[in-house]
N, CA, C, O and CB atoms as a CASP TS submission, in Angstrom:
PFRMAT TS
TARGET T0000
AUTHOR 0000-0000-0000
METHOD Language model
MODEL 1
PARENT N/A
ATOM      1  N   UNK     1     105.663  84.791 114.933  1.00  0.00           N
ATOM      2  CA  UNK     1     104.244  84.699 114.636  1.00  0.00           C
ATOM      3  C   UNK     1     103.688  83.500 115.383  1.00  0.00           C
ATOM      4  O   UNK     1     104.078  82.358 115.143  1.00  0.00           O
ATOM      5  CB  UNK     1     103.986  84.581 113.101  1.00  0.00           C
ATOM      6  N   UNK     2     102.790  83.780 116.272  1.00  0.00           N
ATOM      7  CA  UNK     2     102.252  82.691 117.070  1.00  0.00           C
ATOM      8  C   UNK     2     103.369  82.041 117.871  1.00  0.00           C
ATOM      9  O   UNK     2     104.111  82.726 118.575  1.00  0.00           O
ATOM     10  CB  UNK     2     101.547  81.653 116.178  1.00  0.00           C
ATOM     11  N   UNK     3     103.491  80.740 117.768  1.00  0.00           N
ATOM     12  CA  UNK     3     104.550  80.015 118.463  1.00  0.00           C
ATOM     13  C   UNK     3     105.783  79.831 117.595  1.00  0.00           C
ATOM     14  O   UNK     3     106.786  79.292 118.063  1.00  0.00           O
ATOM     15  CB  UNK     3     104.044  78.667 118.918  1.00  0.00           C
ATOM     16  N   UNK     4     105.735  80.263 116.352  1.00  0.00           N
ATOM     17  CA  UNK     4     106.855  80.098 115.428  1.00  0.00           C
ATOM     18  C   UNK     4     107.844  81.237 115.582  1.00  0.00           C
ATOM     19  O   UNK     4     107.459  82.397 115.726  1.00  0.00           O
ATOM     20  CB  UNK     4     106.357  80.022 113.980  1.00  0.00           C
ATOM     21  N   UNK     5     109.120  80.894 115.552  1.00  0.00           N
ATOM     22  CA  UNK     5     110.177  81.885 115.645  1.00  0.00           C
ATOM     23  C   UNK     5     110.771  82.097 114.255  1.00  0.00           C
ATOM     24  O   UNK     5     111.194  81.146 113.597  1.00  0.00           O
ATOM     25  CB  UNK     5     111.270  81.444 116.663  1.00  0.00           C
ATOM     26  N   UNK     6     110.799  83.342 113.822  1.00  0.00           N
ATOM     27  CA  UNK     6     111.411  83.685 112.548  1.00  0.00           C
ATOM     28  C   UNK     6     112.601  84.570 112.873  1.00  0.00           C
ATOM     29  O   UNK     6     112.434  85.678 113.383  1.00  0.00           O
ATOM     30  CB  UNK     6     110.393  84.402 111.571  1.00  0.00           C
ATOM     31  N   UNK     7     113.801  84.087 112.581  1.00  0.00           N
ATOM     32  CA  UNK     7     114.989  84.840 112.955  1.00  0.00           C
ATOM     33  C   UNK     7     115.721  85.361 111.724  1.00  0.00           C
ATOM     34  O   UNK     7     115.435  84.968 110.593  1.00  0.00           O
ATOM     35  CB  UNK     7     115.921  83.975 113.793  1.00  0.00           C
ATOM     36  N   UNK     8     116.661  86.244 111.972  1.00  0.00           N
ATOM     37  CA  UNK     8     117.530  86.805 110.935  1.00  0.00           C
ATOM     38  C   UNK     8     116.765  87.537 109.836  1.00  0.00           C
ATOM     39  O   UNK     8     117.090  87.408 108.655  1.00  0.00           O
ATOM     40  CB  UNK     8     118.354  85.710 110.319  1.00  0.00           C
ATOM     41  N   UNK     9     115.745  88.306 110.226  1.00  0.00           N
ATOM     42  CA  UNK     9     115.000  89.119 109.265  1.00  0.00           C
ATOM     43  C   UNK     9     115.584  90.517 109.230  1.00  0.00           C
ATOM     44  O   UNK     9     115.763  91.153 110.268  1.00  0.00           O
ATOM     45  CB  UNK     9     113.494  89.167 109.622  1.00  0.00           C
ATOM     46  N   UNK    10     115.879  90.989 108.036  1.00  0.00           N
ATOM     47  CA  UNK    10     116.333  92.365 107.884  1.00  0.00           C
ATOM     48  C   UNK    10     115.140  93.294 108.013  1.00  0.00           C
ATOM     49  O   UNK    10     114.034  92.951 107.596  1.00  0.00           O
ATOM     50  CB  UNK    10     117.050  92.573 106.526  1.00  0.00           C
ATOM     51  N   UNK    11     115.361  94.475 108.592  1.00  0.00           N
ATOM     52  CA  UNK    11     114.289  95.446 108.789  1.00  0.00           C
ATOM     53  C   UNK    11     114.748  96.807 108.296  1.00  0.00           C
ATOM     54  O   UNK    11     115.862  97.244 108.586  1.00  0.00           O
ATOM     55  CB  UNK    11     113.867  95.516 110.277  1.00  0.00           C
ATOM     56  N   UNK    12     113.883  97.468 107.553  1.00  0.00           N
ATOM     57  CA  UNK    12     114.146  98.821 107.088  1.00  0.00           C
ATOM     58  C   UNK    12     113.007  99.702 107.582  1.00  0.00           C
ATOM     59  O   UNK    12     111.836  99.379 107.383  1.00  0.00           O
ATOM     60  CB  UNK    12     114.283  98.881 105.525  1.00  0.00           C
ATOM     61  N   UNK    13     113.348 100.807 108.221  1.00  0.00           N
ATOM     62  CA  UNK    13     112.353 101.769 108.679  1.00  0.00           C
ATOM     63  C   UNK    13     112.422 102.968 107.740  1.00  0.00           C
ATOM     64  O   UNK    13     113.475 103.587 107.589  1.00  0.00           O
ATOM     65  CB  UNK    13     112.596 102.192 110.180  1.00  0.00           C
ATOM     66  N   UNK    14     111.288 103.294 107.109  1.00  0.00           N
ATOM     67  CA  UNK    14     111.264 104.382 106.140  1.00  0.00           C
ATOM     68  C   UNK    14     109.890 105.038 106.097  1.00  0.00           C
ATOM     69  O   UNK    14     108.917 104.487 106.612  1.00  0.00           O
ATOM     70  CB  UNK    14     111.650 103.870 104.750  1.00  0.00           C
ATOM     71  N   UNK    15     109.815 106.177 105.503  1.00  0.00           N
ATOM     72  CA  UNK    15     108.567 106.913 105.344  1.00  0.00           C
ATOM     73  C   UNK    15     107.879 106.442 104.062  1.00  0.00           C
ATOM     74  O   UNK    15     108.471 106.490 102.984  1.00  0.00           O
ATOM     75  CB  UNK    15     108.824 108.455 105.309  1.00  0.00           C
ATOM     76  N   UNK    16     106.635 105.988 104.179  1.00  0.00           N
ATOM     77  CA  UNK    16     105.886 105.479 103.029  1.00  0.00           C
ATOM     78  C   UNK    16     104.871 106.495 102.501  1.00  0.00           C
ATOM     79  O   UNK    16     103.983 106.134 101.728  1.00  0.00           O
ATOM     80  CB  UNK    16     105.172 104.190 103.405  1.00  0.00           C
ATOM     81  N   UNK    17     104.992 107.741 102.903  1.00  0.00           N
ATOM     82  CA  UNK    17     104.023 108.774 102.518  1.00  0.00           C
ATOM     83  C   UNK    17     103.872 108.899 100.999  1.00  0.00           C
ATOM     84  O   UNK    17     102.750 109.017 100.506  1.00  0.00           O
ATOM     85  CB  UNK    17     104.442 110.117 103.100  1.00  0.00           C
ATOM     86  N   UNK    18     104.970 108.876 100.257  1.00  0.00           N
ATOM     87  CA  UNK    18     104.866 109.035  98.805  1.00  0.00           C
ATOM     88  C   UNK    18     104.141 107.845  98.164  1.00  0.00           C
ATOM     89  O   UNK    18     103.435 108.021  97.171  1.00  0.00           O
ATOM     90  CB  UNK    18     106.265 109.196  98.188  1.00  0.00           C
ATOM     91  N   UNK    19     104.303 106.650  98.711  1.00  0.00           N
ATOM     92  CA  UNK    19     103.540 105.499  98.201  1.00  0.00           C
ATOM     93  C   UNK    19     102.060 105.658  98.527  1.00  0.00           C
ATOM     94  O   UNK    19     101.202 105.346  97.701  1.00  0.00           O
ATOM     95  CB  UNK    19     104.078 104.175  98.799  1.00  0.00           C
ATOM     96  N   UNK    20     101.764 106.143  99.727  1.00  0.00           N
ATOM     97  CA  UNK    20     100.370 106.391 100.103  1.00  0.00           C
ATOM     98  C   UNK    20      99.724 107.365  99.123  1.00  0.00           C
ATOM     99  O   UNK    20      98.595 107.146  98.684  1.00  0.00           O
ATOM    100  CB  UNK    20     100.283 106.944 101.543  1.00  0.00           C
ATOM    101  N   UNK    21     100.424 108.422  98.783  1.00  0.00           N
ATOM    102  CA  UNK    21      99.883 109.421  97.850  1.00  0.00           C
ATOM    103  C   UNK    21      99.784 108.861  96.432  1.00  0.00           C
ATOM    104  O   UNK    21      98.799 109.113  95.737  1.00  0.00           O
ATOM    105  CB  UNK    21     100.759 110.684  97.852  1.00  0.00           C
ATOM    106  N   UNK    22     100.780 108.115  96.000  1.00  0.00           N
ATOM    107  CA  UNK    22     100.794 107.576  94.634  1.00  0.00           C
ATOM    108  C   UNK    22      99.639 106.596  94.402  1.00  0.00           C
ATOM    109  O   UNK    22      99.050 106.575  93.321  1.00  0.00           O
ATOM    110  CB  UNK    22     102.133 106.877  94.354  1.00  0.00           C
ATOM    111  N   UNK    23      99.316 105.788  95.414  1.00  0.00           N
ATOM    112  CA  UNK    23      98.274 104.777  95.273  1.00  0.00           C
ATOM    113  C   UNK    23      96.964 105.196  95.925  1.00  0.00           C
ATOM    114  O   UNK    23      95.995 104.436  95.921  1.00  0.00           O
ATOM    115  CB  UNK    23      98.740 103.474  95.866  1.00  0.00           C
ATOM    116  N   UNK    24      96.932 106.387  96.478  1.00  0.00           N
ATOM    117  CA  UNK    24      95.725 106.939  97.107  1.00  0.00           C
ATOM    118  C   UNK    24      95.134 105.976  98.137  1.00  0.00           C
ATOM    119  O   UNK    24      93.924 105.755  98.176  1.00  0.00           O
ATOM    120  CB  UNK    24      94.674 107.265  96.040  1.00  0.00           C
ATOM    121  N   UNK    25      96.000 105.414  98.960  1.00  0.00           N
ATOM    122  CA  UNK    25      95.592 104.497 100.010  1.00  0.00           C
ATOM    123  C   UNK    25      96.632 104.548 101.124  1.00  0.00           C
ATOM    124  O   UNK    25      97.704 105.126 100.942  1.00  0.00           O
ATOM    125  CB  UNK    25      95.425 103.046  99.460  1.00  0.00           C
ATOM    126  N   UNK    26      96.335 103.964 102.250  1.00  0.00           N
ATOM    127  CA  UNK    26      97.288 103.941 103.358  1.00  0.00           C
ATOM    128  C   UNK    26      98.074 102.639 103.322  1.00  0.00           C
ATOM    129  O   UNK    26      97.498 101.551 103.346  1.00  0.00           O
ATOM    130  CB  UNK    26      96.561 104.105 104.721  1.00  0.00           C
ATOM    131  N   UNK    27      99.380 102.760 103.263  1.00  0.00           N
ATOM    132  CA  UNK    27     100.271 101.602 103.303  1.00  0.00           C
ATOM    133  C   UNK    27     101.013 101.665 104.633  1.00  0.00           C
ATOM    134  O   UNK    27     101.784 102.593 104.875  1.00  0.00           O
ATOM    135  CB  UNK    27     101.275 101.583 102.075  1.00  0.00           C
ATOM    136  N   UNK    28     100.778 100.676 105.495  1.00  0.00           N
ATOM    137  CA  UNK    28     101.387 100.659 106.816  1.00  0.00           C
ATOM    138  C   UNK    28     102.765 100.008 106.799  1.00  0.00           C
ATOM    139  O   UNK    28     103.598 100.307 107.654  1.00  0.00           O
ATOM    140  CB  UNK    28     100.486  99.935 107.795  1.00  0.00           C
ATOM    141  N   UNK    29     103.014  99.127 105.843  1.00  0.00           N
ATOM    142  CA  UNK    29     104.301  98.443 105.789  1.00  0.00           C
ATOM    143  C   UNK    29     104.354  97.510 104.596  1.00  0.00           C
ATOM    144  O   UNK    29     103.373  97.336 103.873  1.00  0.00           O
ATOM    145  CB  UNK    29     104.558  97.665 107.081  1.00  0.00           C
ATOM    146  N   UNK    30     105.509  96.921 104.409  1.00  0.00           N
ATOM    147  CA  UNK    30     105.706  95.995 103.292  1.00  0.00           C
ATOM    148  C   UNK    30     106.443  94.758 103.801  1.00  0.00           C
ATOM    149  O   UNK    30     107.262  94.838 104.716  1.00  0.00           O
ATOM    150  CB  UNK    30     106.500  96.676 102.126  1.00  0.00           C
ATOM    151  N   UNK    31     106.142  93.633 103.200  1.00  0.00           N
ATOM    152  CA  UNK    31     106.837  92.391 103.529  1.00  0.00           C
ATOM    153  C   UNK    31     107.783  92.062 102.383  1.00  0.00           C
ATOM    154  O   UNK    31     107.415  92.178 101.214  1.00  0.00           O
ATOM    155  CB  UNK    31     105.829  91.217 103.784  1.00  0.00           C
ATOM    156  N   UNK    32     109.001  91.653 102.720  1.00  0.00           N
ATOM    157  CA  UNK    32     110.003  91.357 101.705  1.00  0.00           C
ATOM    158  C   UNK    32     110.148  89.873 101.434  1.00  0.00           C
ATOM    159  O   UNK    32     109.486  89.031 102.040  1.00  0.00           O
ATOM    160  CB  UNK    32     111.325  91.919 102.118  1.00  0.00           C
ATOM    161  N   UNK    33     111.037  89.587 100.502  1.00  0.00           N
ATOM    162  CA  UNK    33     111.260  88.212 100.072  1.00  0.00           C
ATOM    163  C   UNK    33     111.696  87.307 101.221  1.00  0.00           C
ATOM    164  O   UNK    33     111.239  86.168 101.320  1.00  0.00           O
ATOM    165  CB  UNK    33     112.299  88.179  98.975  1.00  0.00           C
ATOM    166  N   UNK    34     112.579  87.806 102.093  1.00  0.00           N
ATOM    167  CA  UNK    34     113.057  86.970 103.208  1.00  0.00           C
ATOM    168  C   UNK    34     111.913  86.446 104.063  1.00  0.00           C
ATOM    169  O   UNK    34     111.977  85.322 104.561  1.00  0.00           O
ATOM    170  CB  UNK    34     114.024  87.760 104.082  1.00  0.00           C
ATOM    171  N   UNK    35     110.874  87.244 104.237  1.00  0.00           N
ATOM    172  CA  UNK    35     109.708  86.789 104.995  1.00  0.00           C
ATOM    173  C   UNK    35     108.821  85.891 104.129  1.00  0.00           C
ATOM    174  O   UNK    35     108.380  84.833 104.578  1.00  0.00           O
ATOM    175  CB  UNK    35     108.899  87.995 105.518  1.00  0.00           C
ATOM    176  N   UNK    36     108.563  86.310 102.900  1.00  0.00           N
ATOM    177  CA  UNK    36     107.624  85.592 102.042  1.00  0.00           C
ATOM    178  C   UNK    36     108.115  84.200 101.651  1.00  0.00           C
ATOM    179  O   UNK    36     107.301  83.327 101.350  1.00  0.00           O
ATOM    180  CB  UNK    36     107.358  86.398 100.798  1.00  0.00           C
ATOM    181  N   UNK    37     109.421  83.976 101.651  1.00  0.00           N
ATOM    182  CA  UNK    37     109.940  82.662 101.270  1.00  0.00           C
ATOM    183  C   UNK    37     109.791  81.616 102.384  1.00  0.00           C
ATOM    184  O   UNK    37     110.107  80.445 102.175  1.00  0.00           O
ATOM    185  CB  UNK    37     111.401  82.785 100.883  1.00  0.00           C
ATOM    186  N   UNK    38     109.316  82.026 103.552  1.00  0.00           N
ATOM    187  CA  UNK    38     109.185  81.116 104.690  1.00  0.00           C
ATOM    188  C   UNK    38     108.083  80.086 104.512  1.00  0.00           C
ATOM    189  O   UNK    38     108.078  79.071 105.207  1.00  0.00           O
ATOM    190  CB  UNK    38     108.930  81.899 105.939  1.00  0.00           C
ATOM    191  N   UNK    39     107.151  80.323 103.598  1.00  0.00           N
ATOM    192  CA  UNK    39     106.060  79.371 103.412  1.00  0.00           C
ATOM    193  C   UNK    39     105.049  79.869 102.416  1.00  0.00           C
ATOM    194  O   UNK    39     105.345  80.732 101.590  1.00  0.00           O
ATOM    195  CB  UNK    39     105.379  79.085 104.723  1.00  0.00           C
ATOM    196  N   UNK    40     103.868  79.328 102.494  1.00  0.00           N
ATOM    197  CA  UNK    40     102.772  79.704 101.603  1.00  0.00           C
ATOM    198  C   UNK    40     101.986  80.818 102.269  1.00  0.00           C
ATOM    199  O   UNK    40     101.492  80.655 103.384  1.00  0.00           O
ATOM    200  CB  UNK    40     101.850  78.481 101.275  1.00  0.00           C
ATOM    201  N   UNK    41     101.869  81.951 101.588  1.00  0.00           N
ATOM    202  CA  UNK    41     101.225  83.138 102.129  1.00  0.00           C
ATOM    203  C   UNK    41      99.837  83.285 101.520  1.00  0.00           C
ATOM    204  O   UNK    41      99.670  83.149 100.307  1.00  0.00           O
ATOM    205  CB  UNK    41     102.077  84.399 101.862  1.00  0.00           C
ATOM    206  N   UNK    42      98.847  83.560 102.353  1.00  0.00           N
ATOM    207  CA  UNK    42      97.503  83.863 101.847  1.00  0.00           C
ATOM    208  C   UNK    42      97.063  85.204 102.419  1.00  0.00           C
ATOM    209  O   UNK    42      97.224  85.477 103.608  1.00  0.00           O
ATOM    210  CB  UNK    42      96.481  82.732 102.224  1.00  0.00           C
ATOM    211  N   UNK    43      96.506  86.029 101.547  1.00  0.00           N
ATOM    212  CA  UNK    43      95.999  87.334 101.962  1.00  0.00           C
ATOM    213  C   UNK    43      94.576  87.467 101.446  1.00  0.00           C
ATOM    214  O   UNK    43      94.340  87.392 100.240  1.00  0.00           O
ATOM    215  CB  UNK    43      96.905  88.500 101.432  1.00  0.00           C
ATOM    216  N   UNK    44      93.620  87.665 102.360  1.00  0.00           N
ATOM    217  CA  UNK    44      92.224  87.868 101.992  1.00  0.00           C
ATOM    218  C   UNK    44      91.899  89.331 102.288  1.00  0.00           C
ATOM    219  O   UNK    44      91.683  89.716 103.438  1.00  0.00           O
ATOM    220  CB  UNK    44      91.258  86.881 102.775  1.00  0.00           C
ATOM    221  N   UNK    45      91.870  90.137 101.224  1.00  0.00           N
ATOM    222  CA  UNK    45      91.642  91.564 101.393  1.00  0.00           C
ATOM    223  C   UNK    45      90.204  91.866 101.820  1.00  0.00           C
ATOM    224  O   UNK    45      89.962  92.841 102.531  1.00  0.00           O
ATOM    225  CB  UNK    45      91.965  92.296 100.103  1.00  0.00           C
ATOM    226  N   UNK    46      89.261  91.044 101.396  1.00  0.00           N
ATOM    227  CA  UNK    46      87.860  91.267 101.750  1.00  0.00           C
ATOM    228  C   UNK    46      87.657  91.081 103.250  1.00  0.00           C
ATOM    229  O   UNK    46      87.040  91.918 103.910  1.00  0.00           O
ATOM    230  CB  UNK    46      86.940  90.312 100.962  1.00  0.00           C
ATOM    231  N   UNK    47      88.183  89.971 103.787  1.00  0.00           N
ATOM    232  CA  UNK    47      88.028  89.677 105.211  1.00  0.00           C
ATOM    233  C   UNK    47      89.149  90.295 106.055  1.00  0.00           C
ATOM    234  O   UNK    47      89.133  90.184 107.281  1.00  0.00           O
ATOM    235  CB  UNK    47      87.989  88.169 105.427  1.00  0.00           C
ATOM    236  N   UNK    48      90.121  90.942 105.405  1.00  0.00           N
ATOM    237  CA  UNK    48      91.273  91.549 106.085  1.00  0.00           C
ATOM    238  C   UNK    48      92.013  90.518 106.930  1.00  0.00           C
ATOM    239  O   UNK    48      92.295  90.740 108.108  1.00  0.00           O
ATOM    240  CB  UNK    48      90.821  92.724 106.968  1.00  0.00           C
ATOM    241  N   UNK    49      92.326  89.364 106.286  1.00  0.00           N
ATOM    242  CA  UNK    49      93.016  88.277 106.968  1.00  0.00           C
ATOM    243  C   UNK    49      94.323  87.962 106.254  1.00  0.00           C
ATOM    244  O   UNK    49      94.424  88.056 105.030  1.00  0.00           O
ATOM    245  CB  UNK    49      92.124  87.023 107.041  1.00  0.00           C
ATOM    246  N   UNK    50      95.321  87.587 107.050  1.00  0.00           N
ATOM    247  CA  UNK    50      96.636  87.213 106.553  1.00  0.00           C
ATOM    248  C   UNK    50      96.982  85.864 107.149  1.00  0.00           C
ATOM    249  O   UNK    50      96.781  85.650 108.345  1.00  0.00           O
ATOM    250  CB  UNK    50      97.716  88.287 106.906  1.00  0.00           C
ATOM    251  N   UNK    51      97.499  84.951 106.340  1.00  0.00           N
ATOM    252  CA  UNK    51      97.868  83.645 106.859  1.00  0.00           C
ATOM    253  C   UNK    51      99.176  83.169 106.268  1.00  0.00           C
ATOM    254  O   UNK    51      99.531  83.557 105.155  1.00  0.00           O
ATOM    255  CB  UNK    51      96.778  82.637 106.580  1.00  0.00           C
ATOM    256  N   UNK    52      99.893  82.341 106.992  1.00  0.00           N
ATOM    257  CA  UNK    52     101.125  81.738 106.500  1.00  0.00           C
ATOM    258  C   UNK    52     101.189  80.293 106.960  1.00  0.00           C
ATOM    259  O   UNK    52     100.967  79.981 108.130  1.00  0.00           O
ATOM    260  CB  UNK    52     102.366  82.526 106.986  1.00  0.00           C
ATOM    261  N   UNK    53     101.500  79.416 106.007  1.00  0.00           N
ATOM    262  CA  UNK    53     101.741  78.014 106.323  1.00  0.00           C
ATOM    263  C   UNK    53     103.242  77.823 106.163  1.00  0.00           C
ATOM    264  O   UNK    53     103.754  77.796 105.044  1.00  0.00           O
ATOM    265  CB  UNK    53     100.900  77.022 105.391  1.00  0.00           C
ATOM    266  N   UNK    54     103.946  77.690 107.285  1.00  0.00           N
ATOM    267  CA  UNK    54     105.398  77.608 107.256  1.00  0.00           C
ATOM    268  C   UNK    54     105.844  76.322 106.589  1.00  0.00           C
ATOM    269  O   UNK    54     105.344  75.242 106.906  1.00  0.00           O
ATOM    270  CB  UNK    54     105.972  77.702 108.667  1.00  0.00           C
ATOM    271  N   UNK    55     106.778  76.439 105.671  1.00  0.00           N
ATOM    272  CA  UNK    55     107.320  75.256 105.005  1.00  0.00           C
ATOM    273  C   UNK    55     108.807  75.090 105.249  1.00  0.00           C
ATOM    274  O   UNK    55     109.354  74.005 105.051  1.00  0.00           O
ATOM    275  CB  UNK    55     107.056  75.329 103.521  1.00  0.00           C
ATOM    276  N   UNK    56     109.477  76.175 105.686  1.00  0.00           N
ATOM    277  CA  UNK    56     110.910  76.060 105.983  1.00  0.00           C
ATOM    278  C   UNK    56     111.361  77.243 106.830  1.00  0.00           C
ATOM    279  O   UNK    56     110.680  78.266 106.908  1.00  0.00           O
ATOM    280  CB  UNK    56     111.741  75.985 104.675  1.00  0.00           C
ATOM    281  N   UNK    57     112.515  77.086 107.461  1.00  0.00           N
ATOM    282  CA  UNK    57     113.170  78.182 108.147  1.00  0.00           C
ATOM    283  C   UNK    57     112.515  78.660 109.424  1.00  0.00           C
ATOM    284  O   UNK    57     113.002  79.612 110.034  1.00  0.00           O
ATOM    285  CB  UNK    57     113.273  79.294 107.246  1.00  0.00           C
ATOM    286  N   UNK    58     111.448  78.049 109.843  1.00  0.00           N
ATOM    287  CA  UNK    58     110.781  78.489 111.068  1.00  0.00           C
ATOM    288  C   UNK    58     110.856  77.353 112.088  1.00  0.00           C
ATOM    289  O   UNK    58     110.459  76.220 111.816  1.00  0.00           O
ATOM    290  CB  UNK    58     109.289  78.905 110.790  1.00  0.00           C
ATOM    291  N   UNK    59     111.369  77.686 113.253  1.00  0.00           N
ATOM    292  CA  UNK    59     111.503  76.673 114.298  1.00  0.00           C
ATOM    293  C   UNK    59     110.652  77.034 115.487  1.00  0.00           C
ATOM    294  O   UNK    59     110.421  78.213 115.752  1.00  0.00           O
ATOM    295  CB  UNK    59     112.961  76.513 114.723  1.00  0.00           C
ATOM    296  N   UNK    60     110.193  76.057 116.191  1.00  0.00           N
ATOM    297  CA  UNK    60     109.383  76.268 117.383  1.00  0.00           C
ATOM    298  C   UNK    60     110.227  76.669 118.547  1.00  0.00           C
ATOM    299  O   UNK    60     109.707  76.890 119.641  1.00  0.00           O
ATOM    300  CB  UNK    60     108.601  75.035 117.724  1.00  0.00           C
TER
END
C-alpha cells in the first residue's frame, strides 16, 4: 500500500455470490485479521474512503 510493504499475507480466492445475495449488496472482497492487525483502520462508507495508519509489521 503506497510505499509500505506488507508481506506474508495469506490469500483465499472464493466466490462471494451467496454473501452478495444474503446481504442484498455487492461484496468485492474481505480483509482478514492478518491485514487488520497492521495498524489503525478507518473506513468512511459515505465518502467511500479507506485508510490505514501502520503501527507494526510494515517496512518501507
